[in-house]
C-alpha positions as CSV (number, residue, x, y, z in Angstrom):
1,M,-18.5,67.3,-137.6
2,L,-16.6,64.1,-137.3
3,Q,-14.8,65.3,-134.1
4,S,-18.1,66.4,-132.6
5,N,-19.5,62.9,-133.1
6,W,-16.4,61.3,-131.7
7,F,-16.3,63.4,-128.6
8,S,-20.0,63.0,-127.9
9,G,-19.6,59.2,-128.3
10,Y,-16.5,59.2,-126.1
11,T,-18.3,61.2,-123.3
12,A,-21.4,59.0,-123.6
13,T,-19.4,55.7,-123.4
14,C,-16.3,56.4,-121.2
15,I,-17.3,59.2,-119.0
16,E,-21.0,58.8,-118.5
17,R,-21.6,55.1,-118.8
18,D,-18.4,53.6,-117.5
19,L,-17.7,56.1,-114.7
20,R,-21.3,56.1,-113.7
21,Q,-21.1,52.3,-113.1
22,V,-17.9,52.7,-111.1
23,I,-19.1,55.4,-108.7
24,K,-22.8,54.7,-108.9
25,I,-24.0,58.2,-109.9
26,Q,-27.7,58.7,-109.3
27,D,-28.2,61.9,-111.3
28,L,-26.3,62.0,-114.6
29,S,-26.9,65.7,-115.3
30,V,-25.2,66.6,-112.1
31,F,-22.1,64.5,-113.0
32,Q,-22.1,66.0,-116.5
33,R,-22.1,69.5,-115.0
34,F,-19.2,68.5,-112.6
35,V,-17.1,67.2,-115.5
36,R,-17.8,70.4,-117.6
37,L,-16.8,72.6,-114.6
38,C,-13.6,70.6,-114.3
39,A,-12.8,71.2,-118.0
40,G,-13.5,74.9,-117.6
41,R,-11.0,75.1,-114.7
42,N,-8.2,73.4,-116.7
43,G,-4.8,74.7,-115.4
44,Q,-6.2,76.4,-112.4
45,L,-5.8,75.7,-108.7
46,L,-8.2,73.0,-107.5
47,N,-11.0,74.4,-105.4
48,L,-13.1,71.5,-104.4
49,D,-15.5,73.6,-102.3
50,A,-16.3,75.8,-105.3
51,L,-16.7,72.8,-107.7
52,A,-19.0,71.1,-105.2
53,G,-21.0,74.3,-104.5
54,E,-21.5,75.1,-108.2
55,T,-22.5,71.5,-108.9
56,G,-24.7,71.1,-105.9
57,I,-23.0,68.2,-104.4
58,S,-21.0,67.6,-101.2
59,H,-17.3,68.2,-100.8
60,T,-16.9,64.4,-100.2
61,T,-18.7,63.5,-103.4
62,A,-16.7,66.0,-105.4
63,R,-13.5,64.4,-104.0
64,A,-14.7,60.9,-104.8
65,W,-15.7,61.9,-108.4
66,L,-12.4,63.6,-109.0
67,S,-10.5,60.7,-107.7
68,V,-12.2,58.3,-110.2
69,M,-11.7,60.8,-113.0
70,E,-8.0,60.9,-112.1
71,S,-7.6,57.1,-112.0
72,S,-9.4,57.0,-115.4
73,Y,-6.8,59.4,-116.8
74,I,-9.4,62.1,-117.6
75,V,-7.8,64.6,-115.2
76,H,-4.5,65.0,-113.5
77,L,-3.8,66.8,-110.3
78,L,-0.4,68.4,-110.4
79,P,1.0,68.8,-106.9
80,P,2.8,72.0,-106.1
81,Y,6.5,72.1,-105.8
82,Y,8.2,73.8,-102.9
83,R,11.6,73.1,-101.4
84,N,9.8,72.8,-98.1
85,F,8.4,69.2,-98.1
86,G,5.6,70.2,-95.6
87,K,4.3,72.9,-98.0
88,R,4.2,70.3,-100.8
89,L,1.8,68.2,-98.8
90,V,-0.4,71.1,-97.7
91,K,-0.7,73.4,-100.7
92,T,-3.3,73.2,-103.4
93,P,-2.7,71.2,-106.6
94,K,-3.6,72.4,-110.1
95,L,-6.3,70.6,-112.1
96,Y,-5.4,69.6,-115.6
97,C,-7.6,67.7,-118.1
98,I,-5.5,65.2,-120.0
99,D,-7.2,65.3,-123.4
100,Q,-7.2,68.9,-124.6
101,G,-9.7,68.2,-127.3
102,L,-12.2,67.0,-124.7
103,T,-11.3,70.0,-122.6
104,C,-12.5,72.3,-125.3
105,W,-15.4,70.2,-126.4
106,L,-17.0,69.8,-122.9
107,P,-17.6,73.5,-122.2
108,G,-18.8,74.0,-125.8
109,I,-15.7,75.4,-127.6
110,R,-16.2,74.2,-131.2
111,S,-13.9,76.5,-133.2
112,I,-10.6,78.2,-132.9
113,E,-12.3,81.6,-133.2
114,L,-13.9,81.1,-129.8
115,L,-10.5,80.7,-128.2
116,T,-8.9,83.7,-129.9
117,D,-11.8,86.1,-129.1
118,C,-11.4,85.5,-125.3
119,G,-8.7,88.1,-124.8
């Protein structure tokens, strides 16, 4: 219960209030959905078009929101590694959430049993 209170307070303070002031979000529920979708895609290739489409925002808005989340150390975009430097610049990065507790809490994973029943 203590962790639930901490994560809800953290998201209300840092993610919703502070980031909302930085990027001037009009509809908080849309931003919350975007953050939850990012957490659900932890460790996957970044697909901004899919994130934007499922959230109902433009590709440009999704890129701006993701950029602010990255500069706030909520997510990290891991660039691909190829020996060919041109491929490194063109290929898709992977999306990682920095705080794994928050990554589980945002999509609603509240117990270890929910993680072990997935497979």
